C-alpha positions, 0 to 999 in steps of 0.5 A: 486529512490535512494538518491540525493540532495535536490529538484531534481531527484535521482541517482542510488545506487551502493550499498545498502547505497550509497548517490549520488550528485545532478543530475541537469545537468542530468535532463537538458540532459534528457530533451534535448537529443534525442536518436539514431534512430533505427528500431522500429519494434517489434516482438510479441513473444510467444502467451499469454492468453488475459490480457483483457479477464483475467481481464474481467473474474475477474471483474477487472474494473479500477477505473474511474478518474472523470473529472468534473471541479476541485476546485484546489488550487488558489492564497490565499485569503486575509482573511479567507473564510469558507471551503465549503464541498459538499459531492455530488461533487465527484472527484477521488477515492483514491487507497491508500498511501504507499511506496517501499520495496527493499530488495536488495538495502535497506534490507528487512523490519522486521516482526515488521516493516511490521506491523508498515507500513501496520497496522492501529492501534496505532503507525502504518502508515496505509499504504495501498499500497506496491511497490516492485521490479521486479528483472531481475534475477528470482533467486532473486524473493523470496526476495520480498515475506515476506513483500509482503505477510504480506502487503496483509494479512493486506489488502494492494495493491501490485504492482511492477516495473522493473529497467532492463530486463534480461541481455540477452534481453538488448543491448547497444547504444550511448545516448548523451555522454553516450556510454554504455546506455542500452535498450531493444532489439527490437526483445525481446519485446515479451520475456520481456512481458513473463518475466513480466508475469512470475513475476506476476504468481510467486507472485500470486502462492505465495499468492501475487496477484499483482494489477498491474505491470509497464513496466519500472521504470523511462524510461527517467532517466536511466543512470544505468538502461534501457532507453525507448523512449515514442514511444518504450513504445507506441509500447510495449503497442500496441503489447505486454502488452496485454499478461501480466495477470494483470494491466499495469502501464506506463510510470513512468516518473521521473519528470512527464514529459508529453512528455513521457505520451502524446503519450500513451494518444493520441494512442487509441491502446496503451491506451486500454492496459494501466490501470494506468498512473504512474508518479514520482514527483522528482523536478516537480513544482506544476504548472505542477501537473495538467494534462488536457490531462489525464482528457480529454482522461483517462476515465476509467484509474487510475492516480498514483504517484508511487514514490517520496521523498520530499523535499530531501534525505539529511535531517533527516525525523524528521527535523521540520518544514521542514517535514511539506512540506510532508503534503503540497506536498501530498495536491497538489498531491491529489488536483491539480494533482488528483492522486489516489495513493501517494507512497513514495520511501524507507519505511524505511530510515533516510529521510523516513516515518520510521526511520532505527530503525523502529520508525515512523518519522515526515515525516511518521506522516505527511503521516499518517495524510492522510493514516490512515484516508483516506482509499482505496475506499474513494472519494475526494470531492469538497471543498475550497482548500486554504481558507486563507493564509498558509492553505490548505484543502482537503476532502474525503468521506467514508462510513458515514464519511467525512475526512478533512485534514488541513495543516497549514504552518503558524507560528501562530494558525489559526481559520477556519470555515468548512461548510457541504452542502447536509449532516448532521453531528453528531460528529467530532473527530480530530488528529494532528501532529505538533512540539511536537505531532505525529498523536495525538488525540486532542479535536474536535469542536462541530457541529452546523447546519452543521458547525464547527469552528476549531483552527489549531495549528501553523505549523501542520496537523490536520485530522478531521473525521466527522460522517455524514448522509443524508441531510434528517436527518430523522434517529436519532435512534442509533443501539443497542450495539454489543454483548460481543466480544471474542478473538481468533488468539492471537499472540505476536502482534495481536488478532482477535475479533468477536462479535454478530451483532448489530441491527438497524431500518435502518441498521448497516454499520460498527463497530469500535473497541476501546482499553479501558484504564480506562476512555480513549478509543483509536481507534484500528480498524474498520470493516464492518463485525462482526470481526476485527483484531487488530495489533501492540500489545506488547508481554505478555501485557494485553489489554481491547477492546470494540466495537461500531456499527454505521449506515448510518445516522452516529448514534453510538451505546452505547459501548459493554461489554469489552473483556480482551486479553493478548498477547502471549510471543515472541517465541511461543509454546515451545518444545513438543507442536506439532507433524508433520506427513510428507508423499509423496502421489505421485511422477513423473519425477522431481515432487511430491505431499506431505502432512503435518499433523500438530498436536497440542499436547498441552492442549490449542488451537493454534490460529494462527500458523507458521510452518517452516522446511528445505528441504535437497535435493534442493526440491522446493514447487510450489503450496500449499493448506491449507496454504501459503508457503514462501521459501528461499533457503532450508527453508520453512515457512508456514502460515495457510489459514483462515479456518485452522488458529486455531488448537484445543488442541489434534486436527490437520490440513492438508496442501498439496502441489506440489513440484519439486525434483531431483534424491532423495527426502528425508523428510524435517527436523527441523519442528517447530511450532510457534518457538517450535520444533515438534516431527515427525512421 
């Protein structure tokens, strides 16, 4: 949603950087005006494979939204009470935290900004969700690829929302005082489903398997995009959504207006074709965050907050303590509303989690207190949500881990006791964001008999990561130290580490990679396998890493031996370190099959590579194996598959592809590998 004034919804952009006045009167009109009646009959359109069949074949079962009694925030007690954490009382499963990338309106993220957003190393946001735009014009779809591909590579979930159908599917009508309102023609519902499915297939062919796609962005706040009524959305879900090959999101009401989603929940056929109930929170009061009807009827469905900025789009994202409101808002979204996802509007913006210069803002640091530590698949558990005035707490359970996020809005330091039931804790670590610190490691309290007392700085968010085991406490033996790590795939900004496995009397459940600097250790990444990739590094810089192992009871090994890594210089291999052989191996009318052999003519292995070249006659790659293509106009960029990411000195790898061509099909020109010009044969 483009920018507007504080505390209310947002108005559409007329250009990439337009700012608009607040839409208070528009909100009232939206809530009170009814649409001009029209024929609701919907054509079914072309036949598609059943989406339910596709999802079932993939084993894609929506995450269950738990509907047990909630311990949501209530009136603050007069005195502090202990925060009682019960890891056995499970609430909703967390899908993740993230934001929107909209290249057409706000410009694409740069390569470095993508790593800052979706990496989880030092100085990175740890976002695990990316929302992208479904353009009505298929010629613009390629704009979404670069950031989406990198987000996927860093483990993020990608989903998409449309603002408008193709112009040929739209009609104008009168809606209140708006005489040129737009809506989807009733005879185009089937074609629109095909349009959405085509976008899903396009992204999948290009290496981005969309987790879900929305029917419509903000159908109830569409003065410059496409209006939908609740009944129209129900009709589309009943008759057409099943033709789309991925999960379906609806209705994405701009203000979590329940009258937009109640009809879906109350219609069994529509509900069967809904996978995710999506909502925006522009101007939504905390009192309207809970949704009892969803808890009653939404079993097997996910509940996502898919867009917001808070508290406004006018203040700098670094304004303090106003930014602290982001932490409070996220708490209420997780605890009161029980959302499984929290997705910001523009990732990079003056009021967003990332400033225009690519640095993390105060608002971003507040989001990172959740996103870096509450990872996808973690489950919120019951805990005292409002133990004393000006303090909010929420708790999440991961593998051998509990994460507590404490938001202190008081202007003074608070002391708070935390008590863990039905589990044992072996260690606590802590990170804090306040007026002078951003996601900074800080001293953590010690645990005694399942309890600890923390000092929470004034106007801060503190995240505690607690290593836990079972309540039996019978396993006290730590794993052995992992073997000495080795580094491969070293680039200017990342390195992949591998190490021999640790052993344990019960079993190792994970590994923690740390960056070592003298006597200081900084968390770099975590993995459940014996390999992990560290991102967010600086070019031409030496680093030292080591690894710890941990078991299910929370016991941690001694540290492994260290490995030293020096990142490569920006710009790659230089001229003359590579050769390329290009050939057409088959052709037929309008299409052809090609093969590219990439030769490392240097004296050292290439660990990680990027090949670029330019078509000269309008050719287009439609499918590739051995690599992932990204094409913008005539320029093609290819990144490797996992199995051929390393090219030994004197060795080669092969990439094959299918493409389309016109009357002529000359070989591409300008082959480069990691920025260096390649010879061709």
